[in-house]
N, C-alpha and C positions, 0 to 999 in steps of 0.2 A: 578472564574474570579474576579479580583479586582474591587471594585466599583468606586474608585476615583483615576485615574492615576496622576492627578495633585498633590494630597496629597502625593502619593508615591514618586514622584520626588522632592517634596518640592518647587513647583513653583505655580505662580498664573494662573488663567484661561485665562489671557490676555498675557501669555508668548509668545514670538516670537519663530520661528523655531530654531534660533540660541540659544536662552535661553534654549529651550528644550534639544537641543543636549549637551550643556554645563552641564546642570543638570544631564543628563543621564551619561555622562562621569565621572562626579564627584562621583555620587553614585556607578557606576560600579567599579571605582578604590577603593572605600571604602569597598565594599563587595565582591570583586573579589575572586574566590575560591583559586587562587594561594596564596593569602595573608591569607586565612582562611581555610587551609586544614582540612578535616574531621569535619567541623563545620556545622551542619544541619541548624542552624539559619541563618548563612550567606548565605548558599545555597538557603534557602527559600526567603531571602531578594533579592538575585540576580534574582531569578525567577520572583518576583514581579516587580523588576525594568525593566527587559526585557519586561515583558508583558505591563507595563505602557507605556514604550517608543513605543512599537508596536501599542498600542491602539491610541496614539496621532498621529503617523505617518500614520496609516491605519484605520481611523475611520469608513470608509464605511464597512469594514469587520466585525467589532464588532457591528455596528448598525444593519446590516442584521442578525447577530447571535442573538442579543437581541430581534429583532422583531419575529424571529422564536421561541425563547424561550417563549416570551409573548403569542404568538398564541398557543403554545403547552399547556401552563398552562391554557389558556382560554378553550381550547378543553377538557382538563382533568377535569375541574371544572364543565362542563355541565352535564346534565342528559338526559337519553333516553326519547323518546316520549311515552314510554309505562307506565310511572308513577311508575316504580319500584325503582327509585332513583339510577339507575346504572350509572356509569360514562361513558362518551363518550371516548373511547380509540383511537379515530382516531388520526393519526399523519401525519404531512406534509412531503412529500418527493419531493423536487425539484419543488414546486409550485402546486402539486396536492395532494389530501388527500386520504389516505387509511384507511379503517375501520378495518384493520387486525393487529393492535398493532404494534409490532416491526418488522413484516415480511416485508422484502425489496424486492418488485417485480423486481426492476431493477437488483438486484444481481441474482435472480432466472432465469429470462428469458434472461438477457444479453442485454436488450435494454435500460438500464439506461444511457448509454453513451451520453453525450451532445457534443461530439467532442472537449473535452479539449485537449490542448497540455500538456501532462503529463511530458515532460522533465523539470527537475528542473531549476529554474532561481533565481538569488539573489533577495531578498526583503530587504527593509529598516528594520533595526532591527536585521538582521542576524549577528551573530558574525563573525569575520574575518576568523576563521577556517572553518566555514560552507561555506562561500563564496569561499574559496580556494577549498573545496571539490566539490562544484557545478561546478566551472571552470574546474576541472579535469574531471568530468563526461562529460561536454560539449565537451572537447577535446578528449574524448574516452580513457582517462587514468584511467580506473576504479579501478585497483589495488591501484593506488596512492590515489584515493578518499577514498577507504576503509581504507587505512592506516591513512589518516588524520582524518577521522571520528572516528576511534577506539581510537584515542588519546585524543579526546574531553572528558572532565569530565562530570559527570552525571548532572551537573547544566544546561548544554546546550542541554541535550537530550530530547527535546520536540518533538511534532508531526512532525515538519519540519526535525529534525535530522533523525527520523526514515524514513520519506519519501525519503530524499536524500540518506540514506543508502540503501533503497530498490532499488533505481535507480542504485546505484553503484554496488550492488550485482547482479542485473539483467544484467547489462552490462558485468560483470565479469563471467557470466554463472552460478552463484550460485542461481538458481531460488528458491530453498527451503528456503534459508536465505532471499531472497528478499520477499517471501510470508510472512515470519514471521515478517519482518520489516514493511511492509505495513499494516499488521493486527494491529500492535501496534500503528501505526500512526492513523488508523481509530478509535481505541479504545480511543485515546487521543483527537481526533477531529472528532466526529461522523457526523458532519454536513458539511464536505468538500466533495463535489461530485467528485472532481478530484481524490482524494485518492481512491474512490470506482472504478472509471474508470481504474485507474492504476492497482488496484488489479485484475480487470477483464483481463487486458492486460497480466499481469504476469501469471495468471492462464491459459489463452489460449496458451501462448508460452510454458508453462510447459507441457500442455496436448499434443500439437503438437510434442514436442520433445519426449515425452513418446511414442506416436504413431509411430514416425519415428524409434525409437529404437526397438520397438517390431516387426516392419515390415521389419527390416533390416536383412533378411536371407542371409547368405553367402553360395553360391552354389559352391561345389567343382567339377571340371571336372572329377577327378578320381571317385568320388561318382556317378556322372551321368553315367559313362561308366559301372560300376558294376551294376547299376540299369537296364540299357539297356540289359546287358548280362543276368541278372536274369530274366528279362521279356521274353527274347527269349527262355531260358531253360524251363520256366514254360509253354510257349505256345507250345513248341515241346512235352512236357510231356502230355499236354492236348490232343494234336492231336494223340499221341500214344495210350492213353487210349481210345479215341473214336474209333480209328481203331481196337483196340483189341475187343471192345464190339460189333462192327458191323461185323467183319470178322474172329475174332479169330486169333490165331497164324498160320502162313503159313510156312511149312517146305519145 
């Protein structure tokens, strides 16, 4: 994460919202990937510009993230009460602390959901293509959303791109691809609880579909008829054998 978004955009800390927008547009035009194809430096600059703009438009998101990071560093720098100099590996998950390292109990038991609305919605800083894809998802045009997302360059493929892609693939019935996409989103932004909830929703839907498929036995009327006839023949054969054993053949 960049340290100074004002420096990246080349503006003062007293810049107005309009000045921030103008600076962002100017920088975006300067380093846009369409003007610098296959240029990794320009792509990195564009990522920094997008992040700087998002940090200034959504400061609360980054403040919360910074607080969690500071808390995590403080926890990891502590020592156990047994005097052995061991680090405290506790980590914070959603406001409560676990002493089991990276093990996420919310994923294991499925109770980590906080009731988030996981349907994608546009946010300030989203590129126009991503906004169009989100709009397509909201209108139920999932194939169109997938097409829009697939045409976006790697410069814009951040955690939100993967999250919206997961929603598009989920709506399109491609649950395996949706699971892959939401996993990538979580890897890029591990502290977003909504992504984890959405992963759980995709997993539950995939599991229910698998169960429905496995239980969907097709019963043939002709097969039932032959089974009944076979049962009658076996029953008569058993009765014949019992009669033979008890009374023998009668002539």
